[in-house]
N, C-alpha and C positions, 0 to 999 in steps of 0.2 A: 733417871727418868727417860733419857733418850734411848737407853737400852730396852726399856719396857715398851716404849712407843715403837721401836724398830721390830721387836718381837711380835707385837700386836699387828702391825702392818704386814709382816711376813706371814702370819697366820691367816689374815684376811686374804692375802694374795694366794696362798696355798688352797684355801677353801674355794676361791673363785675359779682357779685352774681345775681343781678336782670336779667342780660342778659342770664346767664346760666339757671336760673329757668324758664324763659319764653319759653316754648315749646308749640308746637301745636300738637294736636292729629292727627292721620291718617285721620280721617273723615274731619278735617279742611283743608286738602290738596287736597280734591277733587274739581273739577270745579263746581259742583252743589251739593246741599244737597241731601242726599239719594243715591248717587252713591256708588257702592261697592268699597271697598278699595282693595289693592293688597294682595292676600293671600300668606302667608309665612309659611313654615314648617321647623322646626329644629329637626332633629333626631340625638341623640347622643348615640352611643352604647359604653358600657364600656367593652364589652367582647363578645365572641362567643355566649353565652347564651342569650344575649339581642338583637340579630340581628333582624331587622325589615324589612320584605319584602316590597317593594314599587312598586305599580302599578299605572301608570299615565294614566288616561282615559279622554276623552272628553276635551282635551286641546284646547284652542282657537288658531287658525292658523294665525290670523291676527296680533297678538301681537309679542313682541320680543321673541327670542328663550329662552328656559328654561335653566337657569344657574344652574349647579350642581357642588358642591365642595365636593370632596371625600378626606378625610384625612386618612393617614395610607395606609396599603396595603389591598385593597378590594379583596374579593373573589366574582367573578361574574359568575353566571351560567345562561345559557339561555336554558329553557325547549323547546324541539321541540314539535310542535303541533302534536297530534296524531289524525288522522282521520279528520273529518270536524269540523268547528267551531260550538259551540253550538248556538241554536236558540236565537235570541234576546228576544223573548217573550215566557214565559212558558204557555203552554196550559193545562187547567184543565178539569176534568169531575166531576160532582157533583151528590150527591144523598142525600135524606133526610131520617132520621131515627126517628121514634116516640118512645120515652121512656115513658111507661105507668106511671101514677101517683102512687106514693107509692113504686115504684121499683127503686133500685139503678142503676145509669147509667154505673157503672164501667164494668160490664160483657158485656153489649151491645156494649159499645165503644171499649173495648179490642178486641172483635170479629171483629169489623169493622177495627180496627187498624191492625190486623193480615193480612187483605186483602189489606193493603196499604192506607186506608182511614184515614183522620185526620179531626178534626172539623174545620170548616171555621170561627168559632167565632160567629155564628148566631144561637140562640136558641129562638124559638117562642112558647109561651104557646098556646096549642090547647086543645080542649075538650078531656078529658081523659088522658092528659099527656103533654109532651113537644116535639116539633119537633126540631131536631138538623140537621143542614145542614153540610154535610161532603164533602170533596174534596180530589182528588188525581191527580197526574200528568198523562197526557195521554200518 
């Protein structure tokens, strides 16, 4: 009788462990493969020196409202907008500089940098040197 009871308890324990181990991933809970899963963010600050500013942009309006849980005593500051909102798209002006072969680019690029120019990441070899594309905000 004790052997039967021990086997039954072992079988129940085995079923309980198997049920807790069988979990599904977040991707398995989507209605179709390839659909994005719900994004979740956890920010835990342990002191004032670890404060993380949070800015929420481009949130979907058709979904449920955003739930935020604040623990402790939060310090909330709202910055007033000064002047107009910045443009959504940065406009640039471009120029090209040719660096002669055999000459170091540092002096030429530093001179352009003093005028607000920075390299656009494009350097093309040309006859007699290298053409570097520069940009700066308009």
